[in-house]
LUMDO-640003 format. One line per 10 residues: number of its first residue (from 1); their letters; for each residue x, y, z of C-alpha. Coordinates in steps of 0.02 Angstrom, whole numbers, plus 32768, in hexadecimal, padded with zeros to 4 digits. Example, Ala and Ser with C-alpha at 12.3 -4.5 7.8 and 13.67 -1.06 7.14 Angstrom:
1 = as = 8267/7F1F/8186  82AC/7FCB/8165 $
//
This chain:
1 = mgkrkrsgrd = 695C/6FF7/FB93  68E9/707C/FB4B  6927/7102/FAD7  6962/71A3/FB25  68E0/722B/FB0E  6920/72BD/FAAA  692E/7363/FB00  68CE/73F9/FABD  6970/7441/FA79  6999/739F/FA1D $
11 = tassvllkqe = 68EA/7397/F9D4  68F3/744B/F997  699E/742E/F94A  695E/7390/F8F6  68CC/73F1/F8AB  6941/7478/F86D  69B9/73FC/F81D  692A/73A0/F7CA  68E5/7443/F783  698F/7476/F741 $
21 = ahhpnvlsgr = 69B4/73CA/F6F7  6915/73CE/F68F  6920/7484/F65E  692F/749A/F5A0  69C9/7506/F5BA  6A2A/7473/F602  6A05/7409/F569  6A31/7493/F4EE  6AD1/74C6/F547  6AA4/757D/F539 $
31 = vvipqkrwyr = 6A33/75E0/F5AD  699F/762A/F552  6908/767A/F5A5  6869/763C/F54F  67FB/76BA/F4F5  674E/76E9/F52E  66FE/76B7/F48A  6715/7600/F4B8  66B0/761B/F558  661B/7677/F511 $
41 = qrahanpfsd = 657E/7684/F57B  64ED/76FB/F590  651D/77A8/F5CB  64B9/7793/F66B  6465/770B/F6D1  63C3/770E/F733  63F3/771A/F7EC  6349/76D6/F81F  635B/7633/F7BE  6388/7593/F817 $
51 = hslaypsqps = 643B/7577/F7DC  649C/74DC/F80F  6512/7530/F888  657B/74ED/F917  6590/755C/F9AF  65BE/7547/FA67  6537/754F/FAEB  65A6/75CA/FB4A  664E/7621/FB2B  66AF/75AF/FBA0 $
61 = emdwsvhype = 6688/751A/FB31  66DA/7566/FA97  6780/7515/FA68  67E4/75A4/FA1E  6881/753A/FA0C  683A/74F5/F969  6831/75A5/F922  68D3/75E8/F96D  6941/754D/F983  69E2/75B2/F996 $
71 = mcaknapeqr = 699B/762C/FA14  691C/75C9/FA79  6943/752C/FADB  68A5/74D5/FB13  68E7/74A7/FBC0  6949/7547/FBDF  692F/7594/FC8D  68F1/7635/FC3E  689B/7635/FB96  68B5/76BF/FB18 $
81 = kvefadigcg = 680F/7709/FAE4  67CF/7754/FA43  67C8/7811/FA50  6799/784B/F9A0  66FB/780F/F946  66D4/7837/F891  661A/7816/F882  65EF/77E1/F7D1  66A6/77DE/F7A1  6687/77BA/F6E9 $
91 = fggllmrlap = 6727/7788/F68F  6796/77B7/F722  67EC/7854/F6E3  67E3/78AC/F78B  682A/7816/F7E8  68C0/780A/F774  68E6/78C3/F78C  68D4/78C1/F84A  6932/781D/F869  69E2/7869/F858 $
101 = lfpdtlmlgm = 69AF/790A/F8B1  6979/78AC/F94E  69E0/780A/F94B  69BE/77E0/FA01  6902/77FB/F9F5  688D/776E/F9C4  680D/77A5/F943  677C/7745/F8FA  6715/7759/F85E  6660/7720/F86D $
111 = eiraqvtqyv = 6607/76F9/F7CA  6562/76A2/F7A7  6584/766D/F6F2  65D8/75C3/F6E3  663C/75E0/F644  667A/768B/F67B  66B1/7644/F723  670F/75BA/F6C8  6768/763B/F65C  67A4/769D/F6F4 $
121 = edkiqalrla = 67DD/75FD/F74A  683F/75C8/F6B0  688B/7675/F6A1  68C6/7672/F756  6911/75C5/F740  696B/75FE/F6A3  69B5/7697/F6F9  69EB/7632/F792  6A40/75B7/F71D  6A92/7644/F6BA $
131 = hkqsknagle = 6AD5/768F/F75B  6B21/75E9/F792  6B6B/75C4/F6E7  6BB7/7671/F6E0  6C08/765B/F789  6C4B/75AF/F75C  6C81/75D7/F6AA  6D37/75E7/F67A  6D83/7666/F603  6D6D/75F3/F56E $
141 = seqgqqqqeq = 6CB2/75DF/F589  6CA0/769A/F5A7  6CF4/76BE/F501  6C84/7640/F4AB  6BEC/7691/F4F9  6C26/773D/F4BF  6C3E/76FE/F40E  6B90/76B1/F412  6B47/7755/F450  6B9E/77B6/F3C4 $
151 = eldaedstsa = 6B54/773F/F344  6AA7/7757/F38F  6ABB/7813/F390  6AED/780F/F2D9  6A57/77A3/F2B2  69E4/781B/F30E  6A2B/78B3/F2B5  6A08/7868/F209  6965/780B/F222  6907/7857/F2B5 $
161 = dpndedseer = 6897/78ED/F2BA  68D1/7954/F352  681C/7984/F374  67DC/78D1/F36B  679F/7891/F415  67EE/77E5/F3FF  6896/7830/F3CE  6893/78A5/F463  6868/7816/F4D7  68F4/77AA/F492 $
171 = rhneslvkha = 6975/7835/F4A4  693A/7859/F555  6942/77A2/F587  69EF/778C/F539  6A2A/7822/F59D  69E6/77D4/F63D  6A42/7731/F619  6AE2/778C/F5E8  6AEA/77EB/F68C  6AA0/7764/F6FE $
181 = gdvpggyenv = 6B4C/773D/F744  6B5B/77EE/F787  6AB3/77EB/F7E0  6AC4/77E6/F89E  6A69/774E/F8E0  6A58/76FC/F835  6999/770D/F834  698E/7694/F8C6  6922/7712/F923  6894/7715/F8A5 $
191 = svirtnamkf = 680A/7698/F881  6759/768A/F83E  66BF/762A/F870  6619/760C/F81C  658D/7644/F88E  64F8/76B8/F89D  6536/7745/F90C  6486/778B/F91A  6453/76EF/F978  64ED/76A6/F9CB $
201 = lpnffeqgql = 6567/7731/F9F7  6559/7717/FAB5  657A/765E/FA9A  662B/7687/FA62  665C/771C/FACC  6654/7742/FB85  6616/77E4/FBD0  6692/786F/FBAA  6707/77FE/FB48  6716/7861/FAA7 $
211 = tkifflfpdp = 6773/7905/FA8F  673D/7926/F9DC  66A7/78F5/F972  669D/791A/F8B8  6601/792A/F84C  6642/794E/F79D  65CF/795E/F708  6542/78F7/F754  64A8/78C2/F6F2  643E/7961/F6E4 $
221 = hfkarkhkar = 6395/7905/F6DB  6346/7996/F67D  6290/7964/F691  623E/79A6/F730  61F9/78FA/F75C  62AC/78B8/F757  62F6/793A/F7CD  62E4/78C1/F85E  636A/7857/F80A  63EB/78E3/F80D $
231 = iisptllaey = 6485/78B7/F873  6473/7958/F8D8  63C8/7958/F928  637E/7985/F9D2  6369/78CD/F9FF  6421/78A4/F9E0  647A/793A/FA2A  646B/78F4/FADA  64CB/7858/FAA3  6554/78C0/FA53 $
241 = ayvlrpggiv = 6563/7927/FAF2  656A/7886/FB57  6600/783A/FAFC  665D/78E0/FAE6  66BE/791E/FB7D  66AF/79D4/FBB7  6724/7A3E/FB4E  6714/79C6/FABB  66E6/7A08/FA10  6662/79DE/F98E $
251 = ytvtdvrdlh = 6695/7A0B/F8DC  6615/7A1C/F851  6627/7A47/F799  65B0/7A3A/F706  6596/7A84/F65A  64DA/7A96/F679  64AD/7B3D/F6C8  6405/7B00/F709  6457/7A6D/F762  64DE/7ADE/F7A9 $
261 = ewmvkhltnf = 645A/7B52/F7F2  63FC/7ABB/F836  6495/7A75/F88E  64C8/7B1E/F8D4  6418/7B3E/F913  6405/7A99/F970  64B5/7A96/F9B7  64A4/7B4B/F9F1  63FE/7B27/FA45  6443/7A92/FAA3 $
271 = plfhripddd = 647C/7ACA/FB51  651F/7A65/FB53  6568/7AAA/FAB1  65AA/7B57/FA8A  65DF/7B91/F9DD  6695/7BC4/F9CB  66A4/7C63/F961  66F3/7C3F/F8B9  677A/7CC1/F8D9  67A3/7C7F/F987 $
281 = aslqhdpcvd = 685D/7C64/F9A4  6840/7BB0/F9DB  67FA/7B86/F930  687D/7BEA/F8D2  6904/7B7B/F91F  68A1/7AD8/F91A  68E8/7A61/F895  6842/7A05/F894  67EC/7A99/F841  6857/7A91/F7A4 $
291 = avmhsteegr = 6840/79D4/F79F  6784/79E5/F7B1  677B/7A64/F724  67F0/7A15/F6A5  681A/795D/F6C6  6778/78FF/F6A4  674C/78B9/F5FA  66A6/7916/F5FF  66FE/79B8/F62C  6777/79A8/F59A $
301 = kvernegdky = 66E3/7986/F527  6691/7A27/F561  6733/7A84/F53C  673E/7A3B/F48D  668C/7A75/F46D  66B4/7B20/F4BA  662B/7B0B/F53C  661A/7B59/F5E8  6642/7B0A/F68F  65F0/7B3B/F733 $
311 = faafvrlddp = 6651/7B17/F7D2  6624/7B20/F88A  6676/7ADF/F929  662A/7ACC/F9D6  667C/7AAF/FA7E  6630/7A3A/FAFE  6608/7A9D/FB9C  661B/7A5E/FC4E  6589/7A01/FC99  651F/7A74/FD06 $
321 = pvgee = 651E/7A54/FDC3  64A1/79D3/FDFE  63F6/7A23/FE11  641B/7AB0/FD96  6400/7A4F/FCF6 $
//
């Protein structure tokens, strides 16, 4: 008799267990988020190059259970769908901030650089593991963890420069691990994928699927002949409008004034987007705004260097009646 074929749920669980079993944190016995310096890569990648990327031919072919094994069952009657997309997510700072704020919302980071994508994936796995360990730990292990944290804090206070980027990153990551057990959803709602969003966004998302799209500190492509490679461009706005549902929001932030003015100009001129005034009440009470401004690694770097940040948000308008486009 042939072997019973595994269900989608079983396959996803098997993948998750295999990832966790080989994660360095399991072997060390202590959850540690890796540092970015071990995943160094160029600051930007050419979006027009032929990268070796896997992508579905259409959204219905995407198996999200591999990315969200605790929240997506492959054969479920109704599939959960990704609603937030961080385009060019970098090292994943925004995703980590938003995950506990929207625990029932699936969010995806899309990054073209292989090493950076791997870092975010490892970070998510570490935080998921930290959450599970915290929930399963007894008082004795909690006390041991607290003692270990106190020793690390003492080590930091004597040997680390508080303004050093590596020291800040380590303290930030240790804080994430320390509080992972208190995070609603345990980071099961967040994932990352290596892809070129400028080419393949409609391959992953259906029409009107997303409620929020983030473009945070994108490559400015300063030279005029490179402007066509900017992530916000007239040729791409139609695709963003296609995957974003009416009422959805596009968030942009950069430390380059010229790029800010470029993005505002093209989004404003596109008929399906309308800029939300910065002092609008909807933005004042939107937790995503604070996350956009302060949670990314690039944003914190700008703050350390006392640079400026330029923010703009746009709402997706309703489609015009047929014949009035």
